[in-house]
C-alpha positions in Angstrom: 21.0 -18.1 -13.0 21.8 -15.6 -10.5 18.4 -13.9 -10.9 16.9 -17.4 -10.1 19.1 -18.0 -6.9 18.5 -14.3 -5.7 14.6 -14.9 -6.2 14.5 -18.1 -4.4 16.5 -16.3 -1.6 13.9 -13.5 -1.5 11.2 -16.1 -1.4 12.8 -17.9 1.5 13.4 -14.6 3.3 9.6 -13.9 2.8 8.4 -17.2 3.9 10.5 -16.8 7.0 9.2 -13.2 7.7 5.5 -14.4 7.3 6.0 -17.2 9.6 7.6 -15.1 12.4 4.8 -12.4 11.8 2.2 -15.2 12.2 3.7 -16.5 15.5 4.0 -13.0 16.8 0.3 -12.2 15.9 -0.7 -15.6 18.0 1.3 -14.2 20.8 -0.8 -11.0 21.0 -3.6 -13.3 22.7 -1.7 -13.4 25.6 -1.1 -9.5 26.1 -2.8 -7.8 29.0 -5.4 -5.2 28.2 -2.9 -2.1 28.4 -0.4 -4.0 26.0 -3.5 -4.7 23.5 -4.4 -0.9 23.9 -0.8 0.1 23.0 -0.5 -2.1 19.7 -3.9 -1.0 18.7 -2.8 2.6 19.1 0.1 2.0 16.8 -1.9 0.3 14.0 -5.2 2.3 14.0 -6.3 5.8 13.4 -9.9 5.2 14.4 -12.7 3.0 15.0 -16.1 4.3 14.1 -19.5 2.7 14.8 -22.5 3.2 12.6 -25.9 2.3 14.1 -28.2 0.7 11.4 -31.2 -0.2 13.5 -31.4 -1.9 17.1 -29.8 -5.1 16.0 -27.4 -3.9 13.3 -24.3 -1.9 13.4 -21.2 -1.4 11.2 -17.8 -1.0 12.4 -15.5 1.0 10.4 -11.8 0.2 11.3 -9.2 2.8 10.0 -5.6 1.8 9.9 -2.4 3.9 9.9 -0.9 1.8 6.9 -2.8 -0.4 4.3 -3.1 -3.6 5.8 -6.5 -4.6 4.3 -6.4 -6.9 1.3 -2.6 -6.3 0.6 -1.0 -9.4 -1.2 1.9 -10.6 -3.2 1.5 -11.0 -7.0 3.9 -13.4 -8.7 5.2 -12.4 -12.0 5.0 -16.1 -13.0 2.7 -17.9 -10.5 4.1 -21.3 -11.5 7.7 -20.1 -11.2 7.8 -18.0 -8.1 11.4 -17.3 -8.1 11.1 -15.1 -11.0 9.9 -12.4 -8.4 7.0 -10.7 -7.3 5.2 -7.2 -6.8 3.4 -6.2 -3.7 -0.2 -5.3 -4.3 -1.0 -2.4 -1.9 -3.9 -3.0 0.5 -6.4 -0.5 1.8 -6.5 1.4 5.2 -10.0 0.8 6.1 -12.1 -2.5 7.0 -16.1 -2.2 7.4 -17.5 -5.1 9.4 -21.3 -5.7 9.7 -22.3 -7.0 13.4 -25.9 -8.2 14.2 -27.3 -9.1 17.5 -28.2 -12.6 18.3 -31.6 -13.1 20.2 -29.2 -14.2 23.2 -27.4 -11.0 23.0 -24.0 -12.0 21.6 -22.6 -10.2 18.6 -21.5 -12.2 15.4 -19.6 -10.8 12.6 -21.8 -11.1 9.3 -19.9 -9.6 6.6 -16.5 -8.2 5.8 -16.1 -5.4 3.3 -12.8 -3.6 2.4 
């Protein structure tokens, strides 16, 4: 029984953390350019641009920690209080961008 209570507490703690993190991320929209730059310097190692042709290019975004595709994997999905493991993500993200006829870029596909 103690494990169920402990698992429920961990679950609530995780959900609270995720909610706080989401609100924090939403607040980044209000950052000044120098604040955004500082934030990105703390998260990224590099951004590389690969030109494919005149209308298509790839952005390779490399993170300092494995943020891309990480997830919680529950031991028993129907009984989340029984615990979980963290599936480690990757440190790179590839984005394909294509130019529209009127000049704006649109993300086409995301590949991790």
